[in-house]
C-alpha positions as a printed NumPy array, in Angstrom:
array([[ 43.499,  -5.445, -46.548],
       [ 44.508,  -1.893, -46.479],
       [ 42.485,   0.923, -44.418],
       [ 42.718,   4.339, -45.455],
       [ 41.717,   7.203, -42.934],
       [ 41.482,  10.758, -43.616],
       [ 41.534,  13.092, -40.099],
       [ 40.912,  17.049, -40.79 ],
       [ 40.24 ,  19.306, -37.807],
       [ 39.119,  22.642, -38.922],
       [ 39.597,  25.532, -35.919],
       [ 38.701,  28.919, -36.503],
       [ 38.8  ,  32.076, -33.564],
       [ 36.845,  34.945, -34.023],
       [ 39.945,  37.163, -33.95 ],
       [ 43.549,  36.601, -34.194],
       [ 45.117,  34.347, -30.727],
       [ 48.65 ,  33.284, -30.026],
       [ 48.668,  29.471, -29.795],
       [ 50.461,  27.689, -27.1  ],
       [ 52.071,  24.418, -27.711],
       [ 49.482,  21.552, -29.182],
       [ 49.574,  17.625, -28.16 ],
       [ 48.631,  15.731, -31.15 ],
       [ 47.904,  11.891, -30.609],
       [ 47.127,  11.417, -34.638],
       [ 49.889,   8.355, -35.62 ],
       [ 48.519,   4.992, -35.668],
       [ 50.249,   2.238, -33.269],
       [ 51.865,  -0.493, -35.34 ],
       [ 50.347,  -4.116, -33.826],
       [ 52.035,  -7.389, -35.128],
       [ 48.895,  -7.587, -37.158],
       [ 48.827,  -4.046, -38.065],
       [ 51.696,  -2.124, -40.277],
       [ 51.492,   1.569, -41.624],
       [ 51.74 ,   2.105, -45.174],
       [ 52.374,   5.579, -45.318],
       [ 51.344,   8.684, -43.117],
       [ 51.1  ,  12.637, -43.798],
       [ 50.366,  15.325, -41.169],
       [ 49.863,  18.859, -42.551],
       [ 49.525,  21.717, -39.785],
       [ 48.546,  25.223, -41.281],
       [ 49.876,  27.516, -39.912],
       [ 53.304,  25.742, -40.505],
       [ 54.477,  25.209, -36.462],
       [ 58.064,  26.582, -36.   ],
       [ 58.87 ,  23.495, -34.258],
       [ 57.295,  20.102, -34.378],
       [ 58.246,  17.336, -31.966],
       [ 57.616,  13.943, -32.322],
       [ 58.042,  11.554, -28.841],
       [ 57.291,   8.736, -27.26 ],
       [ 55.088,   9.516, -24.08 ],
       [ 55.293,   7.469, -20.72 ],
       [ 53.108,   5.09 , -22.016],
       [ 54.398,   4.309, -25.619],
       [ 52.267,   6.281, -27.702],
       [ 53.473,   8.243, -31.005],
       [ 53.068,  11.816, -29.592],
       [ 53.507,  14.961, -31.817],
       [ 53.857,  18.593, -29.792],
       [ 53.519,  21.15 , -32.447],
       [ 55.032,  24.9  , -31.222],
       [ 53.934,  28.589, -33.091],
       [ 55.149,  31.802, -33.179],
       [ 53.053,  33.803, -35.328],
       [ 49.561,  35.323, -34.606],
       [ 46.546,  33.364, -36.228],
       [ 42.71 ,  33.364, -36.99 ],
       [ 42.944,  29.613, -37.539],
       [ 44.213,  26.531, -37.094],
       [ 44.144,  23.126, -39.419],
       [ 44.887,  19.686, -39.241],
       [ 45.075,  17.316, -41.757],
       [ 46.195,  13.494, -41.113],
       [ 46.066,  10.807, -44.155],
       [ 46.818,   7.535, -43.649],
       [ 46.97 ,   3.944, -44.984],
       [ 47.453,   0.506, -42.548],
       [ 47.956,  -2.614, -43.467],
       [ 45.771,  -4.956, -41.083],
       [ 45.662,  -8.902, -41.566],
       [ 43.237, -11.146, -40.575],
       [ 44.809, -13.192, -37.149],
       [ 43.131, -15.564, -34.893],
       [ 42.225, -13.078, -32.007],
       [ 41.855, -16.127, -29.168],
       [ 44.96 , -17.504, -30.314],
       [ 46.759, -17.9  , -26.792],
       [ 47.279, -19.415, -23.967],
       [ 46.987, -17.873, -20.127],
       [ 49.973, -18.207, -18.569],
       [ 49.998, -18.865, -15.85 ],
       [ 47.177, -21.603, -16.209],
       [ 45.088, -20.564, -12.38 ],
       [ 44.782, -17.118, -14.845],
       [ 42.205, -18.805, -16.741],
       [ 39.975, -18.167, -13.626],
       [ 39.021, -14.86 , -11.896],
       [ 39.856, -13.833,  -9.958],
       [ 43.956, -14.224, -10.028],
       [ 46.653, -12.183,  -9.139],
       [ 49.542, -11.569, -11.828],
       [ 53.052, -12.206, -11.066],
       [ 54.725,  -9.886,  -8.709],
       [ 57.008,  -8.368, -11.432],
       [ 54.343,  -7.798, -14.02 ],
       [ 52.34 ,  -6.439, -11.259],
       [ 54.73 ,  -3.358, -10.604],
       [ 54.664,  -2.283, -14.214],
       [ 50.347,  -3.109, -14.426],
       [ 49.582,  -1.04 , -11.277],
       [ 48.49 ,   2.165, -12.851],
       [ 45.72 ,  -0.107, -14.975],
       [ 44.494,  -2.099, -11.783],
       [ 43.873,   1.776, -10.341],
       [ 40.219,   1.357,  -9.028],
       [ 39.198,   4.692, -10.171],
       [ 35.304,   4.629, -11.425],
       [ 34.712,   1.19 ,  -9.187],
       [ 31.291,   1.791,  -6.924],
       [ 29.525,  -0.595,  -5.685],
       [ 27.083,  -1.362,  -8.256],
       [ 29.783,  -1.706, -11.262],
       [ 31.755,  -3.947,  -8.851],
       [ 28.096,  -5.947,  -8.739],
       [ 27.561,  -5.975, -12.328],
       [ 30.827,  -7.209, -13.072],
       [ 30.847,  -9.869, -10.5  ],
       [ 27.397, -10.877, -11.598],
       [ 28.555, -10.891, -15.19 ],
       [ 31.479, -13.37 , -14.511],
       [ 29.345, -15.301, -12.027],
       [ 27.087, -16.477, -15.185],
       [ 30.243, -16.991, -17.144],
       [ 31.74 , -19.296, -13.992],
       [ 34.282, -16.97 , -13.471],
       [ 36.261, -17.873, -17.02 ],
       [ 38.321, -15.095, -17.636],
       [ 37.961, -15.356, -21.436],
       [ 33.971, -15.75 , -21.425],
       [ 33.765, -13.333, -18.728],
       [ 35.313, -10.83 , -20.839],
       [ 33.753, -11.481, -24.382],
       [ 30.386, -11.343, -22.237],
       [ 30.727,  -7.975, -20.731],
       [ 31.552,  -7.087, -24.385],
       [ 28.513,  -8.743, -25.187],
       [ 26.132,  -7.281, -22.758],
       [ 26.918,  -3.959, -22.957],
       [ 26.71 ,  -3.991, -26.939],
       [ 23.457,  -5.477, -26.487],
       [ 21.598,  -3.855, -23.731],
       [ 22.598,  -0.383, -23.669],
       [ 21.719,   2.476, -26.114],
       [ 24.648,   4.362, -28.142],
       [ 24.001,   7.889, -28.462],
       [ 25.918,  10.654, -29.751],
       [ 27.297,  13.523, -27.98 ],
       [ 29.709,  15.884, -29.46 ],
       [ 30.379,  18.197, -26.161],
       [ 30.573,  17.465, -22.442],
       [ 32.741,  15.264, -20.511],
       [ 32.211,  11.397, -20.136],
       [ 29.904,   9.942, -17.736],
       [ 30.878,   8.182, -14.857],
       [ 30.902,   4.041, -15.421],
       [ 28.161,   4.033, -12.957],
       [ 26.067,   6.541, -14.539],
       [ 26.421,   4.751, -17.591],
       [ 25.376,   1.54 , -16.015],
       [ 22.321,   3.364, -14.234],
       [ 21.062,   4.788, -17.541],
       [ 22.368,   2.144, -19.853],
       [ 22.888,   4.233, -22.954],
       [ 26.238,   6.689, -23.433],
       [ 28.931,   6.885, -26.101],
       [ 31.793,   4.549, -27.253],
       [ 33.764,   6.525, -24.899],
       [ 31.482,   5.881, -21.809],
       [ 31.083,   2.143, -22.517],
       [ 34.854,   1.697, -22.744],
       [ 35.566,   3.499, -19.227],
       [ 32.326,   1.309, -18.135],
       [ 34.178,  -1.657, -19.389],
       [ 37.943,  -0.597, -17.744],
       [ 36.421,  -0.051, -14.515],
       [ 34.345,  -3.374, -14.851],
       [ 37.682,  -5.163, -15.678],
       [ 39.466,  -3.527, -12.95 ],
       [ 36.972,  -4.364, -10.506],
       [ 37.987,  -8.047, -10.733],
       [ 41.551,  -7.18 , -10.632],
       [ 42.02 ,  -6.905, -14.129],
       [ 44.359,  -4.629, -15.39 ],
       [ 42.622,  -2.553, -17.824],
       [ 42.929,   0.597, -20.13 ],
       [ 41.249,   3.368, -22.327],
       [ 42.204,   3.382, -26.718],
       [ 41.47 ,   6.197, -28.805],
       [ 41.03 ,   4.97 , -32.463],
       [ 39.424,   4.451, -35.71 ],
       [ 37.   ,   1.682, -36.438],
       [ 36.156,   0.545, -40.256],
       [ 32.753,  -1.494, -40.552],
       [ 30.562,   0.501, -38.628],
       [ 28.403,   3.331, -40.784],
       [ 28.262,   5.397, -37.279],
       [ 32.012,   5.495, -36.327],
       [ 33.524,   5.539, -39.501],
       [ 32.95 ,   9.258, -39.671],
       [ 34.546,   9.757, -36.41 ],
       [ 36.775,   8.792, -33.517],
       [ 36.266,   5.51 , -31.859],
       [ 36.767,   4.316, -28.019],
       [ 37.639,   0.936, -26.923],
       [ 39.57 ,  -0.811, -24.107],
       [ 42.152,  -3.325, -23.703],
       [ 43.005,  -5.666, -21.435],
       [ 46.452,  -7.312, -20.057],
       [ 46.45 , -10.806, -19.989],
       [ 49.332, -12.988, -18.808],
       [ 50.411, -15.271, -21.721],
       [ 48.516, -12.752, -24.363],
       [ 49.247,  -9.428, -23.406],
       [ 47.086,  -6.452, -24.28 ],
       [ 43.743,  -7.892, -26.324],
       [ 41.548,  -5.811, -27.196],
       [ 37.637,  -5.753, -26.825],
       [ 34.931,  -3.217, -28.166],
       [ 31.597,  -3.011, -26.166],
       [ 30.353,  -0.678, -28.413],
       [ 30.515,  -3.75 , -31.253],
       [ 30.528,  -6.107, -28.944],
       [ 33.446,  -7.86 , -29.842],
       [ 37.145,  -8.79 , -29.364],
       [ 38.919,  -6.36 , -31.215],
       [ 40.564,  -7.893, -34.62 ],
       [ 41.757,  -5.88 , -37.717],
       [ 39.245,  -3.393, -38.589],
       [ 40.394,  -1.291, -35.268],
       [ 43.038,   1.363, -35.9  ],
       [ 44.777,   2.056, -32.423],
       [ 46.083,   5.858, -32.194],
       [ 46.708,   5.983, -28.27 ],
       [ 45.909,   3.804, -25.053],
       [ 46.547,   4.933, -21.585],
       [ 45.309,   4.186, -17.917],
       [ 43.793,   8.087, -18.067],
       [ 41.559,   8.941, -21.089],
       [ 42.063,  12.421, -20.307],
       [ 45.625,  11.978, -21.189],
       [ 45.562,  10.789, -25.245],
       [ 42.915,  13.339, -26.136],
       [ 43.853,  13.352, -30.223],
       [ 44.538,  17.567, -30.223],
       [ 44.909,  19.524, -26.602],
       [ 46.096,  22.686, -26.558],
       [ 45.152,  26.708, -25.679],
       [ 44.951,  29.989, -26.987],
       [ 45.698,  33.46 , -26.227],
       [ 43.277,  36.21 , -26.771],
       [ 39.795,  37.349, -25.968],
       [ 38.856,  35.327, -29.342],
       [ 35.824,  32.785, -29.751],
       [ 36.972,  29.443, -31.003],
       [ 34.787,  27.015, -33.13 ],
       [ 35.631,  23.437, -34.228],
       [ 34.796,  21.517, -37.601],
       [ 36.047,  17.573, -37.766],
       [ 35.803,  15.325, -40.733],
       [ 36.61 ,  11.818, -40.435],
       [ 36.505,   8.722, -43.07 ],
       [ 37.795,   5.444, -42.819],
       [ 37.355,   3.027, -45.735],
       [ 38.976,   0.122, -47.437],
       [ 41.661,   0.49 , -49.819],
       [ 44.174,  -1.036, -52.326]])
């Protein structure tokens, strides 16, 4: 199928400001089952320079530089992505002992995966929750991941929160509620508690009325023999072909869709519009 995304951001300032460089993570990542059909990005005012980079974690990054003062910043992204069906469990874990947790990554892999194994957010309570979930699935790696994903989706309350930082994983666990971002970070912390490399993913979701008008967040884990595989604890499923990836990172703060500051005394407001639909 073809998924069409329209993402528009409207920043307004109460008086003219000077925009410092702004960084955008709004370009989709290609995966074996997903290819980019078309993409346009429009920025108003037009930047004096727009640099395209690949960041340290392999994400497509754009940095815009501005010269003139302005009282607005409008960003419009239109994309079409071909997303094919695939067998999400069509892999073999190898070495075979990685079918059970805890396991050790082969040393060359472990060096590369170190940032995704950092136990940030892993408290005693979070680790106990992860271990209880794993024990209920007889410590089988894939069964643990699917059970954890399903438990968060079914037994936690999803809430929208327009402002404020994400909750710590333990706070999400205690309160049994949160945003998709909170659920993703709890899932990552639980995986890392058991030695599974995990990272945060930002993107779009098709097929969920609540999430088709906003950005979405989920998690990916690195499985030997399978590579990076996505799990969405908000949806309660492993990621198939209805997610569009923008960026992934060991640290969610590094891949905000837009980051940048302005110089001036103005007050700023933001209005965002996101739509995801199936096209031809």
